[in-house]
py3Dmol code that shows the C-alpha trace and the ligand (Angstrom):
import py3Dmol

protein = """\
ATOM      1  CA  UNK A   1      -2.389  49.205 -33.876  1.00  0.00           C
ATOM      2  CA  UNK A   2       0.422  46.457 -33.925  1.00  0.00           C
ATOM      3  CA  UNK A   3      -0.222  43.093 -32.604  1.00  0.00           C
ATOM      4  CA  UNK A   4       2.078  40.148 -32.250  1.00  0.00           C
ATOM      5  CA  UNK A   5       0.300  36.969 -33.321  1.00  0.00           C
ATOM      6  CA  UNK A   6       1.925  33.850 -31.673  1.00  0.00           C
ATOM      7  CA  UNK A   7       1.260  30.816 -33.562  1.00  0.00           C
ATOM      8  CA  UNK A   8      -0.527  28.371 -31.164  1.00  0.00           C
ATOM      9  CA  UNK A   9       1.612  25.455 -30.265  1.00  0.00           C
ATOM     10  CA  UNK A  10      -0.076  22.287 -31.444  1.00  0.00           C
ATOM     11  CA  UNK A  11      -1.416  19.601 -28.803  1.00  0.00           C
ATOM     12  CA  UNK A  12       1.394  16.979 -29.723  1.00  0.00           C
ATOM     13  CA  UNK A  13       4.230  19.632 -29.523  1.00  0.00           C
ATOM     14  CA  UNK A  14       2.732  20.924 -26.417  1.00  0.00           C
ATOM     15  CA  UNK A  15       2.840  17.338 -24.911  1.00  0.00           C
ATOM     16  CA  UNK A  16       6.295  17.098 -25.865  1.00  0.00           C
ATOM     17  CA  UNK A  17       7.308  20.372 -24.358  1.00  0.00           C
ATOM     18  CA  UNK A  18       5.460  19.168 -21.130  1.00  0.00           C
ATOM     19  CA  UNK A  19       7.128  15.749 -21.125  1.00  0.00           C
ATOM     20  CA  UNK A  20      10.670  16.929 -21.775  1.00  0.00           C
ATOM     21  CA  UNK A  21      10.268  19.584 -18.888  1.00  0.00           C
ATOM     22  CA  UNK A  22       8.845  17.038 -16.310  1.00  0.00           C
ATOM     23  CA  UNK A  23      11.602  14.488 -17.271  1.00  0.00           C
ATOM     24  CA  UNK A  24      14.178  16.803 -15.412  1.00  0.00           C
ATOM     25  CA  UNK A  25      11.959  17.298 -12.334  1.00  0.00           C
ATOM     26  CA  UNK A  26      12.758  14.006 -10.303  1.00  0.00           C
ATOM     27  CA  UNK A  27      16.563  15.092 -10.261  1.00  0.00           C
ATOM     28  CA  UNK A  28      15.354  18.466  -8.868  1.00  0.00           C
ATOM     29  CA  UNK A  29      13.094  17.355  -6.203  1.00  0.00           C
ATOM     30  CA  UNK A  30      14.385  16.442  -2.894  1.00  0.00           C
ATOM     31  CA  UNK A  31      13.004  13.065  -1.831  1.00  0.00           C
ATOM     32  CA  UNK A  32      13.017  13.826   1.842  1.00  0.00           C
ATOM     33  CA  UNK A  33      11.070  17.156   1.372  1.00  0.00           C
ATOM     34  CA  UNK A  34       8.373  15.310  -0.856  1.00  0.00           C
ATOM     35  CA  UNK A  35       8.064  12.727   1.808  1.00  0.00           C
ATOM     36  CA  UNK A  36       7.863  15.232   4.792  1.00  0.00           C
ATOM     37  CA  UNK A  37       5.299  17.313   2.797  1.00  0.00           C
ATOM     38  CA  UNK A  38       3.197  14.160   2.245  1.00  0.00           C
ATOM     39  CA  UNK A  39       3.427  13.249   5.981  1.00  0.00           C
ATOM     40  CA  UNK A  40       2.394  16.722   6.998  1.00  0.00           C
ATOM     41  CA  UNK A  41      -0.719  16.493   4.683  1.00  0.00           C
ATOM     42  CA  UNK A  42      -1.707  12.800   5.835  1.00  0.00           C
ATOM     43  CA  UNK A  43      -0.664  13.306   9.586  1.00  0.00           C
ATOM     44  CA  UNK A  44      -0.946  16.996  10.489  1.00  0.00           C
ATOM     45  CA  UNK A  45      -1.037  16.062  14.245  1.00  0.00           C
ATOM     46  CA  UNK A  46       2.170  14.012  13.851  1.00  0.00           C
ATOM     47  CA  UNK A  47       3.040  10.358  14.109  1.00  0.00           C
ATOM     48  CA  UNK A  48       0.153   8.477  15.913  1.00  0.00           C
ATOM     49  CA  UNK A  49      -1.594   5.143  15.902  1.00  0.00           C
ATOM     50  CA  UNK A  50      -4.231   5.184  13.216  1.00  0.00           C
ATOM     51  CA  UNK A  51      -6.434   2.788  15.371  1.00  0.00           C
ATOM     52  CA  UNK A  52      -6.384   4.040  18.898  1.00  0.00           C
ATOM     53  CA  UNK A  53      -4.784   7.496  18.305  1.00  0.00           C
ATOM     54  CA  UNK A  54      -1.894   6.964  20.849  1.00  0.00           C
ATOM     55  CA  UNK A  55       1.309   9.106  20.090  1.00  0.00           C
ATOM     56  CA  UNK A  56       4.120   6.840  19.149  1.00  0.00           C
ATOM     57  CA  UNK A  57       7.470   6.810  21.158  1.00  0.00           C
ATOM     58  CA  UNK A  58      10.485   8.776  19.750  1.00  0.00           C
ATOM     59  CA  UNK A  59      11.905   5.591  18.348  1.00  0.00           C
ATOM     60  CA  UNK A  60       8.700   4.418  16.696  1.00  0.00           C
ATOM     61  CA  UNK A  61       7.941   7.833  15.253  1.00  0.00           C
ATOM     62  CA  UNK A  62      11.443   7.831  13.726  1.00  0.00           C
ATOM     63  CA  UNK A  63      10.619   4.616  12.078  1.00  0.00           C
ATOM     64  CA  UNK A  64       7.111   5.976  11.012  1.00  0.00           C
ATOM     65  CA  UNK A  65       8.884   9.050   9.272  1.00  0.00           C
ATOM     66  CA  UNK A  66      11.029   6.483   7.418  1.00  0.00           C
ATOM     67  CA  UNK A  67       7.932   4.845   6.211  1.00  0.00           C
ATOM     68  CA  UNK A  68       8.660   1.521   7.999  1.00  0.00           C
ATOM     69  CA  UNK A  69       5.978  -0.535   9.695  1.00  0.00           C
ATOM     70  CA  UNK A  70       5.604   0.281  13.415  1.00  0.00           C
ATOM     71  CA  UNK A  71       3.897  -1.386  16.219  1.00  0.00           C
ATOM     72  CA  UNK A  72       1.616   0.629  18.498  1.00  0.00           C
ATOM     73  CA  UNK A  73       2.690   0.102  22.148  1.00  0.00           C
ATOM     74  CA  UNK A  74      -0.958   0.803  23.178  1.00  0.00           C
ATOM     75  CA  UNK A  75      -3.052  -1.506  21.013  1.00  0.00           C
ATOM     76  CA  UNK A  76      -0.688  -3.697  19.256  1.00  0.00           C
ATOM     77  CA  UNK A  77      -1.727  -2.361  15.733  1.00  0.00           C
ATOM     78  CA  UNK A  78       0.855  -2.725  13.084  1.00  0.00           C
ATOM     79  CA  UNK A  79       0.967   0.047  10.364  1.00  0.00           C
ATOM     80  CA  UNK A  80       3.091   2.506   8.358  1.00  0.00           C
ATOM     81  CA  UNK A  81       2.556   6.134   7.669  1.00  0.00           C
ATOM     82  CA  UNK A  82       0.683   5.357   4.387  1.00  0.00           C
ATOM     83  CA  UNK A  83      -1.838   3.083   6.077  1.00  0.00           C
ATOM     84  CA  UNK A  84      -5.341   4.160   5.530  1.00  0.00           C
ATOM     85  CA  UNK A  85      -4.134   6.932   3.051  1.00  0.00           C
ATOM     86  CA  UNK A  86      -4.484   6.771  -0.685  1.00  0.00           C
ATOM     87  CA  UNK A  87      -0.851   5.745  -0.833  1.00  0.00           C
ATOM     88  CA  UNK A  88      -1.557   2.587   1.175  1.00  0.00           C
ATOM     89  CA  UNK A  89      -0.024  -0.292  -0.778  1.00  0.00           C
ATOM     90  CA  UNK A  90       1.094   1.893  -3.529  1.00  0.00           C
ATOM     91  CA  UNK A  91       4.658   1.261  -5.068  1.00  0.00           C
ATOM     92  CA  UNK A  92       5.332   4.773  -5.861  1.00  0.00           C
ATOM     93  CA  UNK A  93       7.862   7.073  -4.183  1.00  0.00           C
ATOM     94  CA  UNK A  94       7.002  10.516  -2.716  1.00  0.00           C
ATOM     95  CA  UNK A  95       8.965  12.075  -5.675  1.00  0.00           C
ATOM     96  CA  UNK A  96       6.915   9.999  -8.172  1.00  0.00           C
ATOM     97  CA  UNK A  97       3.667  11.020  -6.501  1.00  0.00           C
ATOM     98  CA  UNK A  98       4.682  14.744  -7.035  1.00  0.00           C
ATOM     99  CA  UNK A  99       5.852  14.209 -10.380  1.00  0.00           C
ATOM    100  CA  UNK A 100       2.361  12.627 -11.414  1.00  0.00           C
ATOM    101  CA  UNK A 101       0.695  15.227  -9.555  1.00  0.00           C
ATOM    102  CA  UNK A 102       2.355  18.081 -11.472  1.00  0.00           C
ATOM    103  CA  UNK A 103       2.140  16.088 -14.879  1.00  0.00           C
ATOM    104  CA  UNK A 104      -1.541  15.816 -14.462  1.00  0.00           C
ATOM    105  CA  UNK A 105      -1.906  19.595 -13.417  1.00  0.00           C
ATOM    106  CA  UNK A 106       0.184  20.364 -16.612  1.00  0.00           C
ATOM    107  CA  UNK A 107      -2.409  18.420 -18.700  1.00  0.00           C
ATOM    108  CA  UNK A 108       0.012  15.701 -19.709  1.00  0.00           C
ATOM    109  CA  UNK A 109      -2.036  13.038 -21.515  1.00  0.00           C
ATOM    110  CA  UNK A 110      -2.134   9.223 -20.915  1.00  0.00           C
ATOM    111  CA  UNK A 111       0.517   8.319 -23.567  1.00  0.00           C
ATOM    112  CA  UNK A 112       2.768  10.921 -22.205  1.00  0.00           C
ATOM    113  CA  UNK A 113       2.141   9.789 -18.594  1.00  0.00           C
ATOM    114  CA  UNK A 114       3.292   6.365 -19.854  1.00  0.00           C
ATOM    115  CA  UNK A 115       6.463   7.556 -21.417  1.00  0.00           C
ATOM    116  CA  UNK A 116       7.120   9.803 -18.262  1.00  0.00           C
ATOM    117  CA  UNK A 117       6.726   7.124 -15.761  1.00  0.00           C
ATOM    118  CA  UNK A 118       7.533   4.010 -17.648  1.00  0.00           C
ATOM    119  CA  UNK A 119       4.440   2.471 -16.073  1.00  0.00           C
ATOM    120  CA  UNK A 120       1.657   0.524 -17.438  1.00  0.00           C
ATOM    121  CA  UNK A 121      -1.633   1.822 -18.949  1.00  0.00           C
ATOM    122  CA  UNK A 122      -3.457   0.529 -15.860  1.00  0.00           C
ATOM    123  CA  UNK A 123      -1.269   2.676 -13.530  1.00  0.00           C
ATOM    124  CA  UNK A 124      -1.631   5.638 -15.599  1.00  0.00           C
ATOM    125  CA  UNK A 125      -5.441   5.492 -15.587  1.00  0.00           C
ATOM    126  CA  UNK A 126      -5.718   4.654 -11.719  1.00  0.00           C
ATOM    127  CA  UNK A 127      -3.420   7.583 -10.522  1.00  0.00           C
ATOM    128  CA  UNK A 128      -5.408  10.385 -11.902  1.00  0.00           C
ATOM    129  CA  UNK A 129      -8.412   9.477  -9.889  1.00  0.00           C
ATOM    130  CA  UNK A 130      -6.164   9.117  -6.768  1.00  0.00           C
ATOM    131  CA  UNK A 131      -4.469  12.598  -7.274  1.00  0.00           C
ATOM    132  CA  UNK A 132      -7.864  14.047  -7.957  1.00  0.00           C
ATOM    133  CA  UNK A 133      -8.957  12.895  -4.572  1.00  0.00           C
ATOM    134  CA  UNK A 134      -5.728  13.905  -2.958  1.00  0.00           C
ATOM    135  CA  UNK A 135      -6.175  17.482  -4.352  1.00  0.00           C
ATOM    136  CA  UNK A 136      -9.645  17.801  -3.271  1.00  0.00           C
ATOM    137  CA  UNK A 137      -8.724  16.621   0.291  1.00  0.00           C
ATOM    138  CA  UNK A 138      -5.395  18.338   0.733  1.00  0.00           C
ATOM    139  CA  UNK A 139      -4.895  20.486  -2.214  1.00  0.00           C
ATOM    140  CA  UNK A 140      -5.255  24.220  -2.899  1.00  0.00           C
ATOM    141  CA  UNK A 141      -9.034  24.068  -2.609  1.00  0.00           C
ATOM    142  CA  UNK A 142      -8.534  22.959   1.049  1.00  0.00           C
ATOM    143  CA  UNK A 143      -6.130  25.824   1.726  1.00  0.00           C
ATOM    144  CA  UNK A 144      -2.887  24.290   0.737  1.00  0.00           C
ATOM    145  CA  UNK A 145       0.016  26.471   1.822  1.00  0.00           C
ATOM    146  CA  UNK A 146       3.676  26.422   1.716  1.00  0.00           C
ATOM    147  CA  UNK A 147       4.065  23.160  -0.144  1.00  0.00           C
ATOM    148  CA  UNK A 148       7.152  22.382  -2.147  1.00  0.00           C
ATOM    149  CA  UNK A 149       5.867  24.272  -4.947  1.00  0.00           C
ATOM    150  CA  UNK A 150       5.060  27.487  -3.354  1.00  0.00           C
ATOM    151  CA  UNK A 151       6.600  30.673  -4.565  1.00  0.00           C
ATOM    152  CA  UNK A 152       9.369  31.886  -2.172  1.00  0.00           C
TER     153      UNK A 152
END
"""
ligand_1 = """\
1
ZN
Zn -2.883 1.992 18.817
"""
view = py3Dmol.view(width=600, height=400)
view.addModel(protein, "pdb")
view.setStyle({"model": 0}, {"cartoon": {"style": "trace"}})
view.addModel(ligand_1, "xyz")
view.setStyle({"model": 1}, {"stick": {}})
view.zoomTo()
view.show()
């Protein structure tokens, strides 16, 4: 019996491969698709006030989809599409969110995450928790389908 033995790639080498692969990803991801996908996760019912539940006017809904702050005509509440979600107050783009999510799923370590994102250690230690929370709420385990990474 003949077997081909593949030498296992070392951890450091594996991290380099993951990192170099992920570095090309932001240019390949469509920012609009990433944003639309996240909006569909956080707001499956569409744009609405997160206080009183009123549907937004067409004009407000368009601003909402652009991640601009909107004003609810019914109750006066001001908010944007990330208000009340784990992206509230975050300074990362939908593309960055997707990149970090894939990097974590690929097992990229802390140092690699810093190299990939150019962010601080604090940022890199905060986001795995947020992504895990996202995955538990909106991810595969909760029946994720037709995301940007689904096979055609
Ligand atoms: Zn309202």
